[in-house]
Each structure stands twice: as C-alpha cells, then as structure tokens.
N, C-alpha and C positions, 0 to 999 in steps of 0.2 A: 504494500500500500504506500503511495506517495503522498506526503504531506506538503502543504504550501510552505514556502520559505518562511521561517519564523522571524519575528522582530527580534533584533539582537538586544534583549534585555539582560541576558545572562551569558556573557561571552565565553565563560569557562565550562558551560554545560555541554556534554558530548552529544550534540544533536545527531551526529552521524550514527552513533551507537543506538540511540533511541529509534532512528528511522529504520534500523534493521529489523525491528519488531514488526511483523506483519499481522499481529493480533490473531494468530491461528488458534490459540487456546490449547496447544499441546502441552504447555507447562502446567495447566490447571490441576491435573491429578497429582502432580508432584509437589504442589505448594501446600505446606502444612496449614497456613492460616486460611487459605481459601477452602480447604477441605473441612475446616472447623466451622467456618462462617457462611460459606456459599455466597460471599459478597465479592463482586468484581473489584471493588476498591481494595480488597485484601488479597488480590492476585498479582502476579508479576506484570501482566500486561496492563492491569488497572493502575498499578503504581507508576509504571513507565508513562502512561498517558497523563496521569496527574502531574508528575514532575515536569514532563515536557510542556504541559500547558502553563505551569507556573513560570518556567524558564523563558517561555515565549511571550509572557505578559498577557496571557489570555485567562488566567485564573489567579486569584489572590490566595496567598498562603493563609491557612486558617488552622484552628485547633483540631478540627475534624480531619483535615488533610494530614496534619502532623501525626495524628493518631494512627491513620492508615499506614503511613511510612514507618512510624515507630514500632508497629506490630511486626514488621518484617524481621525475621530471624537471621538474615544474611546467610542462609544455609546454601543458597545457590544451586539447589536441586533443579530449578528452572533452567539455569545456565547449562547444566549437563544434558537436559532433555531438549533444548532448543535446536531445531533443525537449521535455523538461520544464523546461529553463532552469536546471538546477542550477548554482549558483555554486561550482564545485569549487575554484577558486583561493582563495576566501574560507574555505572549509571547511578546506583544507589548511593555510593560514596559522594559523588558530585551533588546529588540531590539533597542529601543530608547537610552537606556543607552550605549549600544555597539556602536551605531553610534556617539553619543556625544563624546565618548572617541577616536574615530578614525578620526573624521573630525570636525574642528572648525565651529561654526555657523556663518551665515552671519551677517553683521553689524546691520540691523534692528532686526534680531532675538536676537542678543546679548543684544541690548538696551532694547527690550521688556521683555526678560527673566530676565535680571538683575534687572530692575525696578520692574517688577511684583513680583518676588520672594522676593525682599527686602521689598516691601510694604506688602506682605502677612505675613512675619514673624516679621517685625519691627513695634511695636505699635506706636512709635513716628512718623515714616514716614507715616504710615497709617493716623494718625490724621492730619498731615500737608497736605497730598494729599486730604483728605476729606474736610478740610477747604478751600483749593484752589478751589476745584470743586464747593463747595457751593457759593463761591464768584463769580465764573464765571456764575453760574446759576442765581444768584440774579441780576447780572449786566445787563443781557439781551444781552450781546455781541454775544453769540452763536445764539440767535434768529435772530439778525440783519444780521449775516453772512449767515444764511440759506436763508433769504429773498433776498439777493443779489446773490444767486445762488451758494454758496460754500458748498453745502450739502455733497460733497464727501470727505471732509477733515476727516481724521480718528479721530481726537480729537473731531470734531463735532458729529461724529457718537457715540463716547463714551459718550459725554455729553447728547445726545438725549436719551440714554438708561437709564439714571439715574432717580430715582423718584424725586418728588419735594424736594427742599432743606429743611433740618431739622437738628437741632443740634444733634450730636451723643451722646446718653446717656451713662451712666456708670452703671453697675449692681453690686449689693452686692453679696458676695460669697454664701449667704444662703437666701432662700426665703421660709418662713414657710407657711404651709397649712392654709387656712382661713376657712376651714370647717373640720368636723371630718376626722382625718388623715387616709389615705388608703395606703400610701406607700411613698417611697423616690426614687428620680431619679436624675441623673446628666444631665445637658443640655450643648450641644456643641454650641458655639457661632459662630465659623468660623472666618475668618479674614476680608474679604470684607463686609460680611453681618453685622458685628457689627458696621461698619462705616456708611453704607448707608441704612440699612434695620432694624433699631432699632424697628420699629413698629411691625414687625413680632415677634421679640424676646419678646417685651412687651406683645403681645397678647398671646404668648405661656405661659409666666409666670403667667399671670392673669388666664388663663384657668386651668393650672395644679394646682395652689394653690387653686383655688375655688373648684376644684373637689377633693381636699383632699390630694394633693401630696406636700411634701417638695421637693424643687428643689435646688440642689447644682450646683454652677458655679465656679469650681476651678480656682483660679487666674493663675495657672501654665499652663493652656491649651494654645495651639498655633494653627497655621495653620495645616490643615489636611494632607498637603503634596501632594495633587493631582496635583497642578500646577508644583511642582518640578518633580514628576514622569513623568508627561506629557512632560516635557522639557528634559528628559533623566537623571535628577539628582536623581538617586535612593538613593545615599548615603545621600543626603540632606533630602529626604523624610523619610528615616529610622530614621534620627536624630530627626525629628519632631515627628514621631510616638513614639519614646522612651520618649520624653518629655510629650506627651499626655498620654502615658501609666502610667507614674509616677504620673501625676496630677490626673487622674481619679481613680487610685488605692488608692491614699491618700484620695479621697472623700468617700471611703467606699461603693459606690453605685455599684450594679451589672447590672444596666440598664442605657445606655447612649442614650439620645434622640437627634436626629438631625433635623434641620429645612431646610437645603439645601441638596437635595438628592445627589448632587455631592460629598459633604463632607461625607455624610452618606455612599456612596459607597466606598470611599477610606478607611474609618474607618472600615466598615464591612469586607472588604478584609483583613484588618490587624487583625481582631478579629476571623477569621475562619482558619481552617486547622491546621496541625501539627506544623507549624512555626508561629503560631499566636503571635502578638506583643501586643495586647490589651486583657486584661482579663475582658472584659465587654461584655454584649449583646447590640449590636447597633440596635436601632429601629428608624424608621421614626416617627415623632411625630403624624402625622395623623393616621397611622396604629395603633399606641399605644392607642390613644384616642378612636378610633373606636371600640376597644375591651373592653373599660371601660363602665360599666353600669352607666348611669346617675342617681344620687340620685333623689328621688321623689320630693325634694324641688327645683330642678333645671329645668328650662324651657327655651325654645328657642323661640324668637319672630319669627312670620311668615315672610317669604321673598318671595313675589310674583314677582320674577325676573328670567330672562333667564341667566343661568350661564353655560359657556362653560369650560370644564376641559381639560387642556393640560397635557399629561402624559410625564414627563421627562424620557429620556432614562435610566438614572441611577436608577430611581425609578422602572422602569419596568424590566430592564434587569439584574441589579445587586442586588438590594434589593428585587425585586419581590414583591413590596408592593403597587402597584398603586391602587388596589381596596380599600385600606384604605381611600383614599381621598373621594371616592364616598360614602363609608359607613358612614363616618363622616358627610359629608354634607347632605346626605339623611335624617338625623335627623332633619333638619331645615324644619318646616312646610311650604308648599306652594312653595318650591324651585323647579325650573325646570332645571335639570341637563342634559347637552348634552356633550358627549365626542367630542373633536375636531377630525374630520375625519382623518384617517391615523395616528392615535396616535402612531403607532408602528414605524413611521419614524422620524428621528431626525430633529429638527428645525434649526440646525446649531449653536445654542448658547452654544457650549461646551467650558467652561472655557474662555481662551483667543483666541479661534479659530476665532471669528469674526474679531479680529485684525490681527491675523497671516495669515488667509486664507479668506479675506473678500469676494472675488468673489464667492467661493464655499458656504460660509455661507449665502450670500444673495440669491443665487439660491435655497438653501434648505428652507430658510425663505419665499420666494415668494409664495410657495404653501400653507403654513400655513396662510399667510395674505389673500390669495384668499378665503380660506375656512372661515376665520373669516368674510370677506366681505359678504359671502353668509349667514352666520348664524346671523350676526349682534347682538351679545349678549350684555346684560347690563354689565356683569362682565366676565372676564377671570381669572381663577385660575390656578396657577402653583406652584408645590412644589419645584422648583429649581430656585434660583435667577438668574443664568446665562441665562436660557430660558426666564424668565420674562423680563430681561433687553434687550435681543436680540429682542424679539417680540415688546417690547415697542418702541425701536428705529425704527423698521420698521413701526409701526403705526404712530409715530410722523412724519416720513419721508413722509407718505401719507396724513398727515394733519387730521388724524382720532383720535378720543378720545374714548378709551375703558378702563375702569378701570381694572388694573391687580393687583391681590393680592394673597398672599399665602392663602391656604385653612384655616389655623388656624386663620387668620385675619377675614375672613368671618364668621367662626363659632363663634369666640369670640365676634364679633360685635353683633350677634343675641343673644348670651348669656347675654351680658351686657344690651341689650335693654329690657330684662325682669326683671331686678333688681328692 
C-alpha cells in the first residue's frame, strides 16, 4: 500500500520502514497484546499506523495513544512473522522517542524510569539497591506481609521475583583459559544481572575457561541501553552504546558473548546494519557453546530430570538463537528436555513491563504458569533474566517451588560434577 508523502513534522521518524507495512495482518496471531484484547490499536500494524500519523502531523499524541504504545512488549514476534521485512523494533524505538519529546510522562512512570535508569547505569546505586533488597529478603518482612494478604503490593511482587539473597561478587578484567587455549572472547555482564545473578556469570566463566577460552571483562562496559530505549530515551541509549563500543574495542576481542538475551538483542541491533555502533559479533553464550566441540577429556554427568525450556522473545525473534539452548543441553546424558508450550508467545516479563503494565503482564504470565502446572518439571531454564524473574514471582505467588536457572548454570553444574 502506498501512502501520500507525509508532512515533515518529525524528520527522524523512519517513514520508509513504516511504509513497508502493507497492513496484511499476518502479524496479528503473533502479537500477545492483540491476542488478549482483539483491539487493532494493540496490534503491530495498528501501532505503526498510529505512530506514522503522529509523525506526519495528522494525529495528536494523547494519553490513549501512549497507552497503546506503552502496552507493546517489544517482543518483536511480529518482526519475525512479517513477510515484508518491516523493522518494527526500529519503528517502535523512534516512536517512543517522539512521544517522550512531545508529552511528559506521568508521575509513576517518571519515578520508575528515573530510578530504573539510574540504577542501570550507576554502579554505586546498583550496589546500594542490591544490599537493601538482600536485607529485606533476609529479614522475612516480605514473607510476613504476603501471609497477611498484601500480595498485590508492587514492591512485594518485585521482591518475590528475586533469587535467594547472595553477596554480589566482583570479577577480574581477565580470566585465563584453564585448558589448552582455543580462543579469546569478551563477556557482557549487564547491569541488573551483575547484582542479583552472579551465579550465572560465574558458571559462564568456569565453562568458557575450562573449554579453553580466555575471557575479557572490560571495566568500561555499562548498561546495554535497552531500558533507556524502551522509555523513549534514544539519546541516553546511544551514549551507553558508545561507551560499550569503546570498552569492547579496547578489549581486542571480535566476539562478544551475552548471558541475558534482552541485552544481547539490544547489542546485536547496534552491531548490525550500515549504522552499526559496535564493531563486534554479538553471540548468545548458549548458541556459542553449542557450536564448540567438547574436548575428549571433558565429560558431563548424567541428569535424569525433566527440564522445561522457556524461549525468551529476544532470543527467538531478534537473535534467532533459541535452538542453541536445546543443542547445548542435549549434550547432558539422560536429560529430558521439553519446550514450554506456546514458546512463541511472550510471558510478559519484558524489562520493567511487569511494573509498568502489571495487569497485562500477569495475564500473559497466567498461561505460562498453567502450562508449567501441567508439565510439573524439576527445572525450568530461561536464557533471559527478566523472564526468569517474572515467572519466579508468579510461582512464588502460587506457593509453588520450581527451580529456575539459566541454561549455562545447568550445563556447568553437570560439567563440574564430572571433575
């Protein structure tokens, strides 16, 4: 479909990308918010039309319009399904930046965004927030409040999502291979992950070095910028990308491994195309290791357990690397791997989405929890921290206990068991 030339009211909006959408509707069955609401304004083609109209000066930005854009999870399932190759992620980022410039955010949104972005980029604030959360967890206050019926408090929902309290470790900038050297890679730590998911970082380091890789962790790396771009702060996201680009260029590595698929997606977007800001190849750690032949001296201990695999949207739809998790874990003798049903649909754990849009996030999670109830696995694995935290909070709310780990943690556990 050809649109008339727009008035140039928003020169940075990618009209050419919007014009690639022919409104065919093939994305609709893949859009989680459209499936829930059956509202065209909550669909990819509806959001593209809304943003294009605002950018062309044909529609005023309003709270209703912002709500439709805000409900989008950025899962980009539509992008994978689109036969016309519409770059929906790029359109959404530009649209959110445009709306942020035109309308001030609400009070709760400002508080959440300001604190979240400051915590993401400020090491000192992250450490303080991490210590406070560990104190709350150890005190048992949150457990008491849940028992008296205050489960709906947002802070309690946040606390329920967190793993058991543990001190946040610090990592050296260089980790040498502990077996014959096969290569050299850089590792991206992320911001939230380094404070609350150090066990995954440790497992990745032990695995990579044992398999013969030197691992560089540049001190200059920072937040990937995904939270900033999601909030409409494209300039802030670009600043962080420039800092990461300088840090990883200085490392001298040509491969950058990520442990959180949301971070990996943000970095991969910045490492591809003619305007690439990162001069490295971004790989998910599971996909990378699945392609590495294990030395004859390395064995994995058997694991006779039922393991359900949740495919994060960013791993499926942006990195296109979800099969790497299965190939990696299939190397464990005796393991019984089962994909979580409807893995192509988002669980609702997209960044700060569960806090920003709790009702929608809970509806999307409910289906996943029902499926887990039917499968009743011993372990659930997810390659995205946000998904893992969101699902953990739901299980805690139901009084259920299923271990949730990153695939590299499960793999390294069996690797270590054979030492």
